C-alpha positions in Angstrom: 113.5 16.4 65.1 110.4 15.6 67.0 107.6 14.1 64.9 103.9 13.8 65.5 102.3 10.7 63.9 98.5 10.4 63.6 97.0 7.0 62.8 93.7 7.4 61.0 91.3 4.5 61.3 89.6 3.5 58.1 86.0 2.7 58.7 83.7 1.0 56.2 80.6 3.0 55.3 77.3 1.5 56.2 75.5 -0.4 53.5 72.4 1.4 52.3 70.1 -0.4 49.9 66.9 0.9 48.3 63.7 -0.7 46.9 61.4 1.3 44.6 58.7 0.7 42.0 61.1 2.2 39.4 63.8 -0.3 40.3 65.2 -3.5 38.8 66.6 -6.5 40.6 69.6 -6.5 38.2 70.8 -3.2 39.6 72.9 -2.7 42.7 70.2 -1.3 44.9 72.5 1.4 46.2 70.7 4.3 44.5 67.4 5.8 45.6 66.4 6.4 42.0 67.6 5.2 38.6 70.6 7.1 37.3 70.5 9.2 34.2 72.0 6.5 32.1 69.5 3.9 33.3 72.3 1.5 34.2 71.9 1.4 37.9 69.3 2.2 40.6 67.2 0.7 43.4 66.0 -2.9 43.6 62.5 -3.8 42.4 61.4 -6.4 45.0 61.7 -6.9 48.7 62.7 -10.5 48.2 65.8 -9.5 46.2 66.7 -6.8 48.8 66.5 -9.5 51.5 68.7 -11.8 49.5 71.2 -9.0 48.8 71.5 -8.4 52.6 72.1 -12.0 53.2 74.8 -12.1 50.6 76.5 -9.0 52.0 76.9 -10.7 55.4 77.9 -14.1 54.1 81.4 -13.7 55.6 80.1 -12.2 58.9 78.3 -8.9 59.6 80.9 -6.1 59.7 78.8 -3.0 59.1 75.2 -1.7 59.6 72.7 -2.3 56.8 69.7 -0.2 56.0 67.0 -1.1 53.5 64.9 1.9 52.5 61.5 1.1 50.9 60.3 4.0 48.8 56.7 5.0 48.2 54.6 2.3 46.4 52.7 -0.9 46.9 54.3 -4.3 47.1 51.9 -7.2 46.5 53.3 -10.4 47.8 52.2 -13.7 46.3 53.6 -15.5 49.4 54.9 -14.5 52.8 58.2 -12.5 52.9 60.2 -14.8 55.2 63.0 -13.8 57.5 65.2 -16.1 59.5 67.9 -15.6 62.2 70.3 -15.2 59.2 68.6 -11.9 58.5 69.2 -10.5 62.0 71.8 -7.8 62.8 73.5 -7.3 66.1 74.1 -4.5 68.6 77.0 -2.9 66.7 75.8 -3.7 63.2 72.0 -3.5 63.1 70.0 -4.4 60.0 67.2 -1.9 59.6 64.2 -2.0 57.2 62.3 1.3 57.0 60.0 3.3 54.8 61.6 6.4 53.1 61.0 9.5 55.0 57.7 11.2 53.9 56.8 8.4 51.6 54.1 5.7 52.0 55.2 2.2 51.4 52.5 -0.5 51.5 53.3 -4.2 51.8 50.2 -6.4 51.2 49.1 -9.9 50.3 46.0 -8.5 48.5 45.2 -8.8 44.8 43.4 -6.2 42.8 40.1 -7.4 41.1 39.5 -5.7 37.8 37.1 -6.0 34.9 33.8 -5.4 36.8 30.8 -5.6 34.5 27.2 -4.6 35.3 24.8 -7.5 35.8 21.1 -7.7 36.6 19.7 -6.1 39.8 22.4 -3.5 40.4 25.1 -6.2 40.8 28.5 -6.1 39.3 30.5 -9.2 38.3 34.2 -9.9 37.8 35.8 -13.0 36.4 38.5 -14.1 38.9 39.9 -17.0 36.8 40.6 -14.6 33.9 42.8 -12.6 36.2 44.8 -15.6 37.5 42.9 -15.8 40.8 42.1 -19.5 40.8 41.4 -19.9 44.5 38.3 -17.9 45.5 38.5 -18.8 49.2 39.3 -15.4 50.4 37.5 -13.6 53.2 38.1 -9.9 52.7 37.1 -7.6 49.8 37.8 -3.8 49.9 36.3 -1.1 47.8 38.2 2.2 47.9 39.7 1.3 51.2 36.5 0.2 52.8 36.0 -3.4 53.9 32.8 -4.9 52.3 30.6 -7.5 54.0 30.3 -11.0 52.6 26.7 -11.7 51.4 24.9 -13.0 54.5 21.6 -13.8 56.0 20.3 -12.1 58.0 22.0 -8.9 56.9 24.4 -7.1 59.1 22.7 -4.8 61.6 25.2 -2.0 61.9 23.2 -0.4 64.7 23.4 -3.6 66.8 26.5 -5.5 65.5 26.7 -7.8 68.6 23.0 -8.7 69.0 21.4 -7.9 65.7 21.5 -9.7 62.3 21.7 -13.2 63.9 20.0 -16.5 64.0 20.0 -18.9 66.9 20.3 -22.7 67.0 16.9 -24.3 67.7 18.1 -27.7 68.7 21.0 -30.0 67.9 21.1 -33.2 66.0 22.7 -36.3 67.7 26.2 -35.5 69.0 25.6 -31.8 68.1 29.0 -31.4 66.3 28.2 -31.1 62.6 24.5 -30.4 62.3 21.8 -28.4 63.9 18.1 -27.5 63.6 17.0 -24.0 62.6 13.6 -22.4 63.2 11.2 -23.5 60.5 10.8 -20.8 57.8 13.5 -18.6 59.3 16.0 -19.1 56.4 14.8 -18.9 52.8 16.7 -21.9 51.5 13.9 -22.7 49.1 14.3 -19.2 47.5 18.0 -19.5 47.0 18.0 -22.5 44.7 21.5 -24.0 44.5 23.9 -22.7 47.1 27.1 -24.9 47.0 29.4 -22.3 48.5 27.1 -21.5 51.4 28.7 -21.4 54.9 27.6 -21.1 58.4 29.4 -18.5 60.5 28.8 -19.9 64.0 29.8 -19.4 67.6 29.4 -22.9 69.1 29.9 -24.4 72.5 29.8 -21.6 75.2 30.2 -19.0 72.4 33.9 -18.3 73.0 34.7 -20.4 69.9 34.1 -19.2 66.3 33.8 -21.5 63.3 33.1 -20.9 59.6 32.0 -24.2 58.0 30.7 -25.2 54.6 27.1 -26.4 54.4 26.9 -29.9 52.9 23.1 -30.2 52.8 19.8 -28.9 54.2 16.8 -31.0 55.1 14.1 -28.4 54.6 11.3 -30.7 55.9 13.2 -31.3 59.2 14.8 -27.8 59.2 18.2 -29.4 59.6 21.5 -28.0 58.5 24.4 -30.4 58.0 28.0 -29.1 58.0 31.0 -30.4 56.2 33.1 -30.6 59.3 32.5 -30.8 63.1 32.8 -27.7 65.1 35.4 -27.0 67.8 33.6 -28.4 70.9 29.9 -28.9 70.4 26.8 -27.0 69.1 24.4 -26.0 71.8 20.9 -24.7 71.6 20.9 -21.0 71.4 24.3 -20.7 69.7 24.3 -17.6 67.5 25.1 -17.9 63.8 24.3 -16.5 60.3 24.6 -18.0 56.8 27.1 -16.4 54.4 28.5 -16.5 50.8 25.1 -17.2 49.2 24.2 -15.6 45.9 20.6 -15.3 46.9 21.6 -13.3 50.0 23.3 -10.6 47.9 20.8 -8.0 48.7 22.5 -5.1 50.5 24.8 -2.4 49.3 28.4 -3.4 49.3 27.8 -7.1 49.9 29.8 -9.6 47.7 29.7 -13.2 46.8 32.5 -15.5 45.5 31.5 -18.5 43.3 
């Protein structure tokens, strides 16, 4: 009796992993949301998802992998590092994506809380009390808007390229880590102590950009000395401004880190 035999190929299903704010790294990561029993659900961190993908391909990549990041904010204390071991191939790609219709944000930023009113319409927050022990950051955002670091002269929003700037009067010997400013043009004597002050400078032919700590100011000579040498050399007429000075905290939105 004639017979018709059909061979059905068994194919492995792609590996779908999920990361969500409601997740736990002790779960399988295969569910988009926690189950009713609370025994399984998505991962909680991007790092764990990356490591799970690596483990799944330890014996060779045999199926596509998709990591879906659900709506939320992931704050990274250090870079999320990928290596060639995290790569897919033409037939088995590894895809990281945001969940459809959801906003996933990956950021290295830290929230600053505990703001308290101080004199003169200024608010103060204690960074050390929040575990932020390195104040050398350059960006501060308030409700999504980038705020300017306290500076002198103030930013001229109407003329951002040519306004709000000072110009080097002359250079000290070698002209690499010191320069003269126009007498009386910078109110150093009004600022008192300014150990965090920096010069934001475009030296040489103005295609370089350096931010350097001020080590000292000779007010009688109108000379600024910098902690390090600039890239190239400081020329007469190079544009600059002074920043991160408590005494220059005089415009709405400006901030200063001590």
